[in-house]
LOGULO-913816 format. One line per 8 residues: their letters; for each residue x, y, z of C-alpha. Coordinates in steps of 0.05 Angstrom, whole numbers, plus 5000, padded with zeros to 4 digits. Each point is the difference from the previous one (the first is absolute). Layout:
BEGIN
A> X,Y,Z; ... .
END
This chain:
BEGIN
MGNVWTVA> 6850,2341,3170; 4980,5020,4930; 5049,5058,4999; 5056,4956,5028; 4989,4948,4947; 5000,5053,4945; 5067,5027,5023; 5026,4928,5005 .
RHTIAESI> 4980,4984,4928; 5031,5065,4976; 5064,4983,5037; 5002,4930,4969; 4989,5027,4930; 5054,5053,5009; 5049,4950,5030; 4992,4953,4941 .
RMKLAVFL> 5021,5056,4954; 5064,5014,5040; 5063,4976,4964; 5034,4982,5066; 4942,4955,5021; 5001,4966,4932; 5076,4990,5005; 4994,4967,5069 .
VVLLAVLL> 4943,4955,4977; 5039,4978,4938; 5063,4988,5043; 4958,4958,5048; 4971,4959,4942; 5070,4987,4971; 5025,4977,5068; 4942,4954,5014 .
LGLPFASK> 4999,4969,4931; 5076,4996,4993; 5021,4974,5068; 4973,4929,4989; 5047,4990,4941; 5059,5031,5037; 4990,4961,5064; 5002,4929,4971 .
GDNPVSGA> 5070,4987,4974; 5032,4940,5034; 4964,5011,5065; 4951,4948,5026; 4927,5016,4988; 4988,5014,5074; 5057,5050,5002; 4975,5034,4936 .
VQSFLAYS> 4931,5008,5030; 5028,5030,5064; 5044,5048,4961; 4942,5022,4956; 4954,5012,5060; 5053,5038,5038; 5019,5047,4943; 4931,5009,4970 .
VAALSVLL> 4963,5017,5064; 5057,5045,5024; 5001,5037,4933; 4925,5006,5002; 5002,5030,5070; 5055,5051,4982; 4969,5022,4934; 4930,5007,5029 .
SCLAIFLS> 5028,5040,5058; 5036,5047,4951; 4937,5004,4957; 4957,5019,5060; 5049,5056,5016; 5008,5027,4929; 4925,4999,4986; 4991,5055,5051 .
KSLSNDLA> 5022,5045,4943; 4927,5001,4980; 4984,5044,5060; 5062,5043,4987; 4979,5009,4927; 4931,5025,5021; 5033,5051,5046; 5054,5022,4951 .
GKQILTLM> 4952,5003,4940; 4945,5035,5039; 4949,4946,4983; 4986,4998,5075; 4967,5068,4994; 4948,4972,4953; 4988,4940,5045; 4991,5045,5061 .
TKPLGRWQ> 4942,5036,4966; 4961,4935,4999; 4964,4970,5061; 5063,4962,5019; 5030,5000,5069; 5074,5005,5007; 5001,4937,5042; 4962,4964,4944 .
YVIGKWLG> 5053,5023,4951; 5058,4974,5043; 4966,4933,5015; 4982,4992,4927; 5072,5010,4979; 5024,4949,5049; 4945,4951,4981; 5016,5007,4926 .
IVLLNVAI> 5074,4985,5012; 4983,4940,5043; 4949,4971,4952; 5048,5004,4942; 5053,4965,5041; 4949,4947,5021; 4984,4987,4926; 5074,4993,4983 .
LTISGFVI> 5013,4957,5061; 4942,4953,4982; 5023,4991,4929; 5072,4990,5023; 4977,4949,5051; 4967,4957,4946; 5063,5007,4958; 5045,4978,5058 .
YGMTCYIA> 4955,4941,5014; 4999,4979,4927; 5075,5007,4991; 5011,4961,5064; 4957,4944,4974; 5038,5003,4934; 5068,4992,5035; 4972,4945,5045 .
SQPARDEF> 4977,4961,4939; 5071,4992,4975; 5035,4932,5010; 5030,4994,5069; 5073,4983,5011; 4982,4940,5043; 4946,4973,5046; 5026,5041,5058 .
DRERLEKQ> 4994,5063,4959; 4928,4985,4981; 4981,4981,5072; 5031,5064,5026; 4962,5042,4949; 4932,4968,5011; 5002,4985,5074; 5040,5059,5027 .
ILQARHAS> 5002,5061,4953; 4932,4999,4965; 4965,4994,5067; 4978,5044,5057; 5029,4965,5061; 4992,5017,5073; 5057,4989,5049; 4994,4967,5068 .
RYVVPDFT> 5060,5007,5047; 5021,4950,5052; 4977,5008,5071; 5056,5016,5050; 4989,4966,5068; 4987,5045,5060; 5061,4998,5045; 4972,5047,5053 .
VAASAMYE> 4988,4944,5051; 5069,4970,4987; 5032,5069,5007; 4964,5012,5066; 5022,4933,5027; 5072,5013,4978; 4998,5068,5034; 4976,4970,5066 .
RYLEEGRY> 5054,4947,4996; 5055,5051,4987; 4973,5042,5057; 5005,4941,5048; 5070,4985,4975; 5021,5071,5016; 5021,5019,4930; 4969,5069,5008 .
RDVVNLNS> 5033,5013,5068; 5047,5053,4972; 4950,5031,4952; 4979,5071,5019; 4928,5021,4987; 4979,4934,4970; 4938,5008,4955; 4965,4933,5003 .
AKEKERLR> 4955,5014,4941; 5058,5019,4953; 5041,4941,5024; 4943,4951,4987; 4991,5030,4931; 5075,4991,4987; 4997,4928,5022; 4939,4988,4956 .
GEEEKRWR> 5038,5028,4941; 5059,4955,5015; 4954,4939,5003; 4969,5019,4933; 5069,5008,4969; 5019,4931,5024; 4936,4972,4971; 5014,5031,4932 .
SIWPLESR> 5069,4967,4998; 5001,4928,4978; 5065,4964,5017; 5027,4941,4959; 4955,4938,5004; 4946,5041,5035; 4930,5013,4974; 4949,5054,5008 .
VLGFEDVR> 4924,4995,4993; 4968,5059,4965; 4925,5010,5003; 4959,5042,4952; 4929,5023,5011; 4943,5024,4956; 5024,4962,4937; 4935,5004,4962 .
CPRTPEET> 5003,4960,4936; 4966,4939,4969; 5030,4939,5036; 5011,4957,4939; 5064,4970,4972; 4987,5037,4935; 5008,5067,5034; 5068,5024,5023 .
VHIRYTYR> 5026,5043,5057; 5071,5027,5000; 5047,5004,5059; 5045,5059,4985; 5061,5007,5046; 5067,5032,5009; 5050,4992,5057; 5068,5020,5025 .
VHNFPPDE> 5052,4945,5006; 5060,5000,5046; 5060,4955,4985; 4991,5002,4925; 5009,4934,4964; 5058,5003,4949; 4953,4998,4940; 4951,5050,5033 .
ILRCRWIV> 4943,4950,4994; 4959,4980,5060; 4972,4930,5004; 4936,4994,5040; 4932,4967,5005; 4929,5026,5003; 4942,4957,5025; 4933,5033,4986 .
GNPQKDTQ> 4934,4976,5028; 4970,4977,5066; 4976,4928,5005; 4967,5016,5067; 4953,5045,4961; 4988,4948,4946; 5040,5033,4945; 5048,4973,4949 .
VYEFWRRD> 5073,5005,5018; 5053,5019,4948; 5075,4998,5008; 5049,5042,4959; 5076,4991,4996; 5031,5067,4983; 5066,5028,4974; 4992,5075,5009 .
VIDRVHTV> 5049,5053,4978; 5015,5045,5060; 4974,5072,5002; 4946,4986,4949; 4924,4997,5004; 4974,4930,4990; 4931,4971,4987; 4972,4931,5013 .
AVPADAVA> 4935,4980,4966; 4955,4958,5046; 4934,4967,4981; 4943,5035,5037; 4975,4936,5033; 5055,5011,5051; 4957,5057,5028; 4957,4979,5059 .
ADNTLTAV> 4925,5009,5004; 5009,5058,5049; 5041,5037,4947; 5066,4988,5034; 5064,4974,4969; 5057,4967,5038; 5070,5000,4971; 5062,4970,5033 .
FINANPWA> 5068,5026,4979; 5057,4950,5015; 5071,5027,4997; 5030,4933,4979; 5029,4975,4935; 4953,4945,4975; 5055,4973,4954; 5048,4990,5058 .
ASGEETQR> 4968,4934,5023; 5016,4966,4934; 5072,5024,5002; 4992,5043,4938; 5016,5064,5037; 5023,5022,5069; 4961,5036,5053; 5028,5069,5012 .
ANTVVFQG> 4994,5045,5061; 4954,5052,4970; 4956,5042,5046; 4937,5027,4966; 4965,5063,5025; 4930,5023,4979; 5007,5073,5016; 4937,5039,4986 .
PDSVEVLF> 4925,4984,5000; 5001,4998,4924; 5059,4952,4996; 4951,4942,4990; 4931,5010,4968; 4946,4957,4971; 4970,5028,4936; 4932,4977,4974 .
SVSSFGSN> 4956,5025,4944; 4940,5044,5018; 4981,5032,4933; 5019,5005,4927; 5055,5039,4965; 4950,5045,4964; 4966,5024,5064; 5069,5010,5032 .
LARALCLV> 5022,5043,4941; 4935,5041,5005; 5012,5014,5074; 5073,5020,4987; 4977,5048,4945; 4948,5029,5048; 5058,5019,5047; 5034,5033,4941 .
MCRVSFLA> 4937,5040,4986; 4997,5023,5073; 5069,5030,4994; 4983,5032,4933; 4936,5032,5030; 5041,5030,5056; 5052,5029,4951; 4944,5028,4957 .
AVAVTATT> 4973,5037,5061; 5070,5026,5016; 5009,5026,4928; 4931,5033,4999; 5012,5033,5068; 5069,5026,4979; 4972,5027,4934; 4947,5041,5036 .
VFSFPVAC> 5057,5039,5032; 5060,4997,4954; 5013,5001,4926; 5004,4933,4964; 5077,4991,5002; 5003,5016,5074; 4939,4956,5014; 5034,4942,4963 .
LVALTIYI> 5063,5009,5041; 4961,5000,5065; 4960,4938,4980; 5062,4962,4976; 5036,5017,5064; 4943,4973,5042; 4998,4938,4955; 5074,4987,5012 .
LAATRGFI> 4993,5012,5075; 4941,4953,5004; 5037,4946,4961; 5062,5006,5044; 4969,5017,5067; 5023,4936,5034; 5072,5010,4975; 5000,5072,5024 .
GTSMDWFM> 4976,4980,5069; 5052,4946,5006; 5055,5047,4977; 4980,5053,5051; 5002,4948,5056; 5069,4978,4978; 5025,5072,4998; 4972,5016,5069 .
VSGAATAT> 5031,4938,5032; 5057,4970,4960; 5023,5059,4958; 5022,5043,5057; 5034,4942,5036; 5039,4982,4937; 5021,5072,4989; 5023,5006,5073 .
ATAGDLIR> 5040,4936,4997; 5038,5019,4937; 5013,5074,5012; 5059,5034,5034; 4998,5031,5070; 4976,5070,4978; 4952,4973,4949; 4976,4948,5050 .
TLTNVFYG> 4985,5055,5051; 4963,5042,4948; 4962,4939,4978; 4979,4984,5071; 4977,5072,5010; 4961,4999,4935; 4970,4932,5015; 4979,5024,5069 .
LFRIVIRP> 4967,5061,4968; 4970,4957,4946; 4972,4949,5051; 4970,5053,5046; 4975,5053,4951; 5002,4981,4927; 4980,4927,5005; 4932,5013,5035 .
VLNILLFV> 4984,5053,4948; 5019,4953,4943; 4959,4944,5031; 4939,5045,5002; 5010,5024,4929; 5012,4929,4975; 4939,4975,5036; 4956,5056,4972 .
VLFILIPD> 5028,4998,4929; 5015,4927,4990; 4953,4962,5046; 4937,5044,4993; 5002,5038,4934; 5040,4950,4959; 4980,4926,5000; 5048,4942,4995 .
FAKFDGLE> 4988,4971,4931; 5040,4938,5019; 4944,4979,5047; 4951,5002,4942; 5041,4963,4948; 4978,4929,4984; 5051,4988,4945; 5046,4957,5041 .
NLVDGRNV> 4942,4956,5023; 4974,4995,4929; 5067,4978,4971; 5011,4949,5056; 4929,4971,4993; 4979,5026,5068; 4930,5025,5014; 4987,5075,4995 .
TLKWVLLG> 4945,5000,5051; 4934,5037,4994; 5013,5030,5068; 5064,5031,4973; 4962,5030,4941; 4946,5028,5046; 5054,5030,5044; 5030,5034,4939 .
VGRLVLIQ> 4932,5027,4978; 4984,5024,5070; 5068,5031,5015; 5022,5028,4932; 4933,5015,4967; 4947,5013,5053; 5045,5035,5050; 5062,5031,4969 .
TSVLLLIA> 4973,5013,4931; 4936,5030,5029; 5040,5046,5045; 5042,5023,4941; 4939,5013,4958; 4968,5039,5057; 5063,5043,5005; 5000,5009,4924 .
CLLFRRRE> 4927,5023,5001; 5014,5050,5056; 5062,5028,4965; 4966,5005,4933; 4940,5034,5031; 5043,5057,5025; 5042,5005,4937; 4992,5056,4950 .
VSEVSL> 4992,4960,4936; 5024,5058,4956; 5067,5004,5034; 5064,4974,4969; 5030,4938,5034; 5074,5002,5014 .
END
């Protein structure tokens, strides 16, 4: 390890002298120190903090990724300037040289990331110390954004038994008499889905009980949990505001009960702050949503025929604090470092084969593919299914015939080949950076879990980075170091 560390120190010293590295570091410093003053304006303090975190961490990730790629010029300079010939006369293995170069690039990025992390934390505290617009703004900042909150989703009842009973009843009534090749399992699953859809729909003057499990927080009125919800509304009210009630707590489990009268703008995400003593001793929380206008009884307003639908499992969540903002920021930056370590390995591997400009192009291409892998996969699925159907529906007779022939050839021959190539290139060689990006959670005050960080370390660093470095060592071992790279 002594030789590896020597190469790493030499790489760090050489990288510090690079003008490009200095420019990127200065640009990063200007962004981190200037964004707090540009993000305030007339925005509430909570919005300014969210804007600063979003832009600063995103800029840090992009600039460090570019820096990791461009610092591979150190290896290219050794090859182009023939310094590598002097190094090879020493008791230094080629694998030690490659690992040392990668380690030097990573350590320099770790140092910059650590300093930047402290700057981001300090600037966030500076913005948060400014006067809030109102009490709601201050509560949102302290209780929601500058927290690491875990989300618990509501438990959907199991409608399997009800679906089976309904299937047996329909069978006795003869509803399936004319159905050919009836698949009982699929029909029961369809009936179960229909029952669940009906359960998710709350008609006017109806209510729905939502249960949440594993809500682990101090059960004191000083602590707060947040019910975060969004819904679809049929039969819009004229002013696009839904009147409803929430009753939170379960007296049967000896908890406090709180009632909230709400006027919610439709198609928005809403949050209700609930004292934590509404949580039961078994870490469960019971919330009742009532689709009724609480102001209708006094004659102030009228009850309208609005049907509310909670569509997905994340349509209603309970958020509660599990750790501090500082630790959440540290975990989010660890995920950034995992991506940077992988890109450094990509750049070093490419530089062992190609010249520096070509290696940069290869590394930047992989960076873009990794950042947009989810979008590419979705686009390919659309093209394979919807694209051909759209082209067929809008084309003329001759073009429609040619399109059908091409689509048949594409579906039988080209599509399987593309699927194999996409699987190998995208899903094995290139990771999906979106799965290792904690920025959205950090800005929203959600917990960037340690499990998530360990998954990033294991997948990006221990597996894919190690494989790339192994390939780099094998390629560099067979390379003639005196040759000119093209």
